[in-house]
C-alpha positions as CSV (number, residue, x, y, z in Angstrom):
1,M,101.5,5.7,109.3
2,R,102.4,8.7,111.4
3,F,105.7,8.9,109.5
4,I,103.9,9.1,106.2
5,Y,101.6,11.8,107.6
6,Y,104.5,14.0,108.8
7,S,106.4,13.4,105.5
8,I,103.3,14.7,103.6
9,I,103.1,17.8,105.8
10,L,106.8,18.6,105.4
11,L,106.6,18.1,101.6
12,F,103.6,20.5,101.6
13,I,105.5,23.1,103.6
14,S,108.5,22.8,101.3
15,I,106.4,23.2,98.2
16,T,104.7,26.2,99.7
17,A,108.0,27.8,100.7
18,A,109.4,27.2,97.2
19,G,106.3,28.8,95.7
20,Q,106.9,31.8,97.9
21,E,110.5,32.1,96.7
22,I,109.3,31.9,93.1
23,N,106.7,34.5,93.9
24,I,109.5,36.9,95.0
25,D,111.5,36.4,91.9
26,E,108.5,36.8,89.6
27,T,107.3,39.9,91.4
28,L,110.8,41.5,91.2
29,A,111.0,40.6,87.5
30,N,107.6,42.2,86.9
31,A,108.6,45.3,88.9
32,R,111.8,45.6,86.9
33,S,109.9,45.3,83.7
34,E,107.5,48.1,84.8
35,A,110.4,50.3,85.8
36,E,112.1,49.8,82.5
37,K,109.0,51.2,80.9
38,G,109.0,54.2,83.2
39,S,106.0,53.0,85.2
40,Y,107.7,53.6,88.5
41,D,104.6,53.9,90.6
42,K,103.4,50.5,89.3
43,A,106.8,49.0,90.1
44,L,106.7,50.3,93.7
45,S,103.2,49.0,94.2
46,L,104.4,45.5,93.1
47,I,107.3,45.4,95.6
48,D,105.5,47.2,98.5
49,P,104.0,43.9,99.8
50,L,107.5,42.3,99.6
51,L,109.0,45.2,101.5
52,K,106.5,44.7,104.3
53,K,106.8,40.9,104.5
54,Y,110.6,40.5,103.9
55,T,111.9,43.5,105.9
56,E,115.5,42.1,106.0
57,N,115.8,41.4,102.3
58,E,118.3,44.0,101.1
59,D,117.9,43.1,97.4
60,I,114.3,44.2,97.6
61,K,115.2,47.4,99.5
62,T,118.0,48.3,97.2
63,F,115.8,47.9,94.2
64,A,113.2,50.1,95.9
65,G,115.9,52.7,96.4
66,R,116.8,52.6,92.7
67,V,113.2,53.0,91.7
68,Y,112.8,56.1,93.9
69,S,116.0,57.6,92.4
70,W,114.7,56.9,88.8
71,K,111.5,58.6,89.8
72,K,113.6,61.5,91.0
73,E,112.4,61.2,94.6
74,Y,116.0,61.5,95.7
75,K,115.3,62.2,99.4
76,T,113.2,59.0,99.7
77,A,115.8,57.0,97.8
78,I,118.5,58.1,100.3
79,Q,116.3,57.3,103.3
80,T,115.8,53.8,101.8
81,L,119.4,53.2,101.0
82,Y,121.5,54.8,103.7
83,P,120.8,52.1,106.5
84,M,122.6,49.6,104.1
85,T,125.4,52.0,103.2
86,D,126.3,53.8,106.4
87,R,127.5,50.9,108.4
88,I,130.7,48.9,109.0
89,N,130.0,46.4,106.3
90,P,128.0,48.2,103.6
91,N,125.9,46.5,101.0
92,P,127.8,46.9,97.6
93,D,124.7,47.2,95.5
94,A,123.2,49.8,97.8
95,L,126.4,51.7,97.6
96,L,126.3,51.7,93.8
97,A,122.7,52.9,94.0
98,I,123.4,55.8,96.4
99,I,126.5,56.8,94.4
100,N,124.2,57.4,91.5
101,V,121.7,59.4,93.6
102,Y,124.3,61.8,94.8
103,Y,125.8,62.1,91.3
104,W,122.4,62.9,89.8
105,T,121.7,65.5,92.5
106,E,125.2,67.0,91.9
107,D,126.2,66.6,95.5
108,F,129.7,65.7,94.3
109,E,131.5,65.8,97.6
110,K,129.1,63.1,99.1
111,C,129.3,61.2,95.9
112,I,133.1,61.0,96.2
113,S,132.8,59.8,99.8
114,Y,130.5,56.9,98.8
115,C,132.8,56.1,95.8
116,D,135.7,55.8,98.3
117,R,133.6,53.4,100.5
118,Y,132.8,51.2,97.5
119,L,136.4,51.2,96.2
120,V,137.7,49.8,99.5
121,T,136.4,46.4,98.4
122,D,136.6,46.8,94.6
123,P,139.4,49.3,93.9
124,D,139.6,48.7,90.2
125,N,135.9,49.2,89.3
126,I,136.1,51.4,86.2
127,D,132.5,52.6,86.4
128,V,132.9,53.9,90.0
129,L,136.3,55.3,89.2
130,K,134.9,57.2,86.3
131,I,132.1,58.7,88.5
132,K,134.6,59.7,91.1
133,V,136.9,61.3,88.5
134,T,134.0,63.1,87.0
135,C,133.0,64.5,90.4
136,L,136.6,65.6,91.1
137,E,136.7,67.5,87.8
138,K,133.4,69.2,88.5
139,I,134.7,70.6,91.8
140,G,138.1,71.6,90.4
141,R,140.2,68.9,91.9
142,D,141.8,68.1,88.5
143,K,145.2,67.0,89.8
144,E,143.6,64.2,91.9
145,A,141.4,63.2,88.9
146,L,144.4,62.9,86.6
147,E,146.3,60.8,89.2
148,I,143.4,58.4,89.3
149,I,143.2,58.3,85.5
150,E,147.0,57.5,85.2
151,K,146.8,54.8,87.8
152,A,143.7,53.2,86.3
153,S,145.2,53.4,82.8
154,V,148.2,51.3,84.0
155,N,145.9,48.7,85.6
156,E,143.5,48.4,82.7
157,N,146.0,49.1,80.0
158,S,143.5,51.5,78.5
159,T,142.3,55.1,78.8
160,Q,139.1,54.7,76.8
161,A,136.8,55.2,79.8
162,F,138.5,58.5,80.8
163,K,139.1,60.2,77.4
164,G,136.2,62.6,77.7
165,I,137.1,63.6,81.3
166,R,140.8,64.1,80.3
167,T,139.7,66.3,77.5
168,L,137.6,68.5,79.9
169,I,140.5,68.9,82.2
170,G,142.9,69.6,79.3
171,R,140.6,72.5,78.1
172,K,141.1,74.2,81.5
173,T,144.7,74.6,80.7
174,K,145.6,78.3,81.1
175,N,148.3,78.7,78.5
176,A,148.9,77.9,74.8
177,V,151.5,78.8,72.2
178,S,151.0,78.6,68.4
179,A,153.0,79.0,65.3
180,S,151.8,79.2,61.7
181,Y,153.0,79.4,58.1
182,L,150.8,80.5,55.2
183,N,151.8,80.2,51.5
184,I,149.8,81.9,48.8
185,S,150.6,81.0,45.2
186,T,148.9,81.7,41.9
187,S,148.9,80.2,38.4
188,N,147.7,81.1,34.9
189,P,149.2,83.7,35.2
190,G,151.5,83.1,38.2
191,Q,153.5,85.5,40.3
192,A,156.1,85.1,43.1
193,P,154.6,83.3,46.1
194,M,153.6,85.3,49.2
195,H,154.7,84.1,52.6
196,Y,153.1,84.8,56.0
197,G,153.7,83.5,59.4
198,Y,152.9,84.2,63.0
199,V,153.6,83.2,66.6
200,E,151.2,83.8,69.4
201,Y,150.7,83.2,73.1
202,A,147.3,82.9,74.8
203,H,146.4,82.9,78.4
204,K,143.0,82.2,80.0
205,F,141.7,83.9,83.1
206,S,138.5,82.8,84.9
207,K,136.1,84.6,82.6
208,S,138.4,86.1,79.9
209,A,141.3,85.4,77.7
210,L,144.2,87.4,76.2
211,V,146.2,86.6,73.1
212,G,149.3,88.3,71.8
213,R,150.4,87.7,68.2
214,A,153.4,88.7,66.1
215,N,152.8,88.4,62.3
216,I,155.3,88.6,59.5
217,G,154.7,88.9,55.8
218,H,157.0,88.7,52.8
219,I,155.9,89.8,49.3
220,E,158.2,90.6,46.4
221,N,161.4,91.2,48.5
222,D,159.4,93.3,51.0
223,T,159.0,92.2,54.6
224,Q,156.7,93.8,57.1
225,A,155.4,92.9,60.6
226,L,152.0,93.2,62.3
227,F,151.6,93.1,66.1
228,E,148.1,92.5,67.4
229,A,146.2,91.4,70.5
230,D,142.9,89.6,70.9
231,Y,140.7,89.8,74.0
232,Y,137.8,87.6,74.9
233,Q,135.3,88.3,77.7
234,T,132.6,85.7,78.6
235,F,129.2,86.6,80.1
236,S,126.3,84.5,81.3
237,K,124.8,81.8,79.0
238,K,128.1,81.5,77.3
239,D,127.8,84.8,75.5
240,Y,131.1,86.5,74.8
241,L,132.8,89.6,73.3
242,Y,135.8,89.4,71.0
243,V,138.0,92.5,70.6
244,N,141.0,92.8,68.3
245,A,143.6,95.5,67.7
246,G,146.9,95.8,65.9
247,V,149.6,98.0,64.4
248,S,152.1,97.2,61.6
249,T,155.6,98.3,60.7
250,G,154.7,99.0,57.0
251,E,152.0,100.3,54.8
252,T,151.3,97.7,52.1
253,I,151.4,94.1,53.3
254,F,149.3,94.8,56.4
255,P,147.1,97.7,57.3
256,V,148.9,100.5,59.3
257,A,146.4,99.9,62.1
258,K,143.4,97.8,62.7
259,V,140.6,97.3,65.3
260,G,137.6,95.1,65.5
261,A,134.9,93.8,67.8
262,E,132.2,91.1,67.6
263,Y,129.6,89.9,70.1
264,Y,128.5,86.3,70.1
265,F,125.3,85.3,71.8
266,R,122.9,82.3,72.0
267,P,119.2,83.2,72.5
268,Q,118.2,79.7,71.5
269,K,119.6,76.3,72.3
270,R,120.7,75.3,68.8
271,F,121.3,78.7,67.2
272,D,124.3,81.0,67.7
273,Y,124.5,84.6,66.5
274,A,127.2,87.2,66.1
275,L,127.3,90.9,65.2
276,G,130.5,92.9,64.7
277,A,132.6,95.3,62.7
278,R,136.3,95.7,61.6
279,F,138.1,98.9,60.8
280,M,141.5,98.9,58.9
281,H,143.6,102.0,58.3
282,F,145.8,101.9,55.2
283,E,148.2,104.7,54.1
284,T,145.9,105.7,51.3
285,D,142.5,104.6,52.4
286,D,140.4,103.2,55.2
287,V,138.3,100.1,55.1
288,T,135.2,99.3,57.3
289,L,133.7,95.8,57.3
290,L,130.4,95.0,58.9
291,T,129.9,91.3,59.6
292,G,128.0,88.8,61.6
293,Q,127.1,85.1,61.8
294,I,124.2,82.7,62.2
295,S,124.9,79.1,62.9
296,Y,122.8,76.0,63.6
297,K,124.1,73.1,65.6
298,M,122.9,69.5,64.9
299,G,124.6,67.3,67.4
300,T,128.3,67.2,66.4
301,N,127.7,69.1,63.2
302,T,127.3,72.9,62.7
303,I,126.3,74.8,59.6
304,A,127.0,78.6,59.6
305,Y,126.6,81.6,57.3
306,R,128.7,84.8,57.6
307,P,128.3,87.9,55.4
308,Y,130.8,90.8,55.1
309,Y,129.9,94.2,53.9
310,D,132.6,96.6,52.8
311,T,131.0,100.0,53.4
312,G,133.5,102.1,51.4
313,N,133.3,99.9,48.3
314,E,129.7,98.8,48.8
315,L,130.8,95.1,48.3
316,F,129.0,92.1,49.8
317,S,130.9,88.9,50.4
318,H,129.6,85.6,51.8
319,V,130.9,82.5,53.6
320,L,129.0,79.2,54.1
321,S,130.6,76.6,56.3
322,F,130.0,73.1,57.5
323,Q,131.9,71.8,60.5
324,H,132.0,68.4,62.2
325,T,133.5,68.3,65.7
326,N,134.5,65.4,67.9
327,E,134.4,67.0,71.4
328,E,136.1,64.1,73.1
329,K,139.1,64.0,70.7
330,E,139.0,67.7,70.0
331,R,139.0,66.8,66.3
332,V,137.6,69.3,63.8
333,V,136.8,68.9,60.1
334,R,135.6,72.1,58.4
335,F,134.4,72.9,54.8
336,E,133.9,76.4,53.4
337,L,132.4,78.0,50.3
338,Q,133.2,81.7,49.8
339,Y,132.2,84.4,47.4
340,G,133.5,87.9,47.2
341,N,136.3,89.7,48.9
342,V,136.4,87.7,52.1
343,P,139.3,88.5,54.5
344,Y,141.5,85.5,54.8
345,L,142.5,85.5,58.5
346,Y,144.2,88.9,59.0
347,L,144.7,89.7,55.3
348,Y,142.6,92.3,53.5
349,S,143.6,94.8,50.9
350,N,142.3,98.3,50.4
351,F,142.7,97.9,46.6
352,T,139.2,96.5,46.2
353,Q,136.8,96.8,43.3
354,P,133.8,94.8,42.1
355,L,135.7,91.7,41.0
356,K,134.5,88.2,41.5
357,A,136.2,85.5,43.5
358,Y,135.0,82.0,44.2
359,R,136.6,79.9,46.9
360,A,136.4,76.4,48.4
361,G,138.4,75.4,51.5
362,V,138.9,72.6,53.9
363,Q,140.7,72.5,57.3
364,Y,141.3,69.7,59.8
365,Q,142.4,69.8,63.4
366,H,144.0,66.7,65.0
367,R,145.2,66.4,68.6
368,F,148.3,64.4,69.5
369,G,148.4,63.2,73.1
370,D,146.6,65.5,75.5
371,S,147.9,69.0,74.5
372,F,149.5,69.1,71.0
373,F,147.4,70.2,68.0
374,V,148.1,70.3,64.3
375,R,145.7,72.2,61.9
376,P,146.3,72.1,58.1
377,I,144.2,74.5,56.0
378,F,143.8,74.6,52.2
379,L,141.8,77.2,50.3
380,Y,141.4,77.3,46.5
381,E,140.3,80.5,44.8
382,Y,139.1,81.1,41.2
383,E,140.0,84.8,41.2
384,E,139.1,87.6,38.9
385,Y,142.2,89.7,39.2
386,L,141.3,92.0,36.3
387,P,137.8,92.6,34.8
388,G,137.0,89.4,32.8
389,E,140.4,87.8,33.6
390,Y,140.7,84.9,36.0
391,R,143.5,83.0,37.6
392,N,144.0,80.2,40.2
393,R,145.0,81.1,43.7
394,F,146.1,78.5,46.3
395,N,146.3,79.2,50.1
396,A,148.0,76.5,52.1
397,Q,148.5,77.0,55.8
398,I,149.7,74.9,58.8
399,I,149.0,75.9,62.5
400,I,150.8,74.1,65.3
401,T,149.6,74.6,68.9
402,K,150.9,73.4,72.3
403,R,148.6,73.7,75.3
404,F,150.1,73.8,78.8
């Protein structure tokens, strides 16, 4: 009889204990559900009794630390988590939680140190490696970041997780060389094709950039050269100033001398603006162009409008463009519609008159590897070359760039 009595008591205790375990699981599940909805205070109120009763349960404490971090109470989150992370055998889940806290607070040095602690036991964890590499890039330790990327790529046989970071590091490259060829042909009626080319070298400084360019043009057995330089100066809020100047060896294919400046600024998040002017001195005349731009960015797409006003000839020209950009792959697709006497790159003639020209163009940039770019450009024109007389004009260009 006594045996049956004790058996009933033990069974009752076991059932009660099991009920308490289920209680913990259900409470945590409810708390997670509230946290997912953004009800962080409700989630904390649900697990507070568990924290007081089960003081050694690190799953509960780690979850509490995560909730505090989601609530942006980072100091409390760190106080909750560090006893489980700053010891000889740290809790892996608590380490993951505190890594996120220091990453979100942009304390990249500490974030890296906790990533290293975690990677001791799980050296191939891609998520932690990506956070560490991102932190290294943020503080300018690009060489270390690239070494980790190369090693991880071998282990995982994939660089997908690191493509965006590799692109960011690649954009910091100080030097670039480019070469281009442009062919301009006409039909109905046609004339001998015009040939243009250039080579350029660009170098970035901390807040500025300088570009040197040598152009060559060949038209009807005449060859001339234009030497020019571009200068970019960045300011706060990503505003920047662009200045261009050049001189040529001839008088017809290129202007004898040219100078221009344009200021780009962003007073609003999605809108970009620009205001500028270009002056070109020819042997028989001078040309002054007033220009500017307004663009609107919608995620990866940008639509822009740019007018040109030739003050001497009182001519207005217009460019409407649509551009899609893949930032990670540095891939660009651009469509343009033009009307009027729009300068094509560095080309503009002083022999202007009120003649109509309609243009449609497309260009595409593709990156090969990490630093090699190819950009083909095609522009079709329906050109009024004499009053009431039209012909077809085809502009085909290829630009090749190596970044190093």
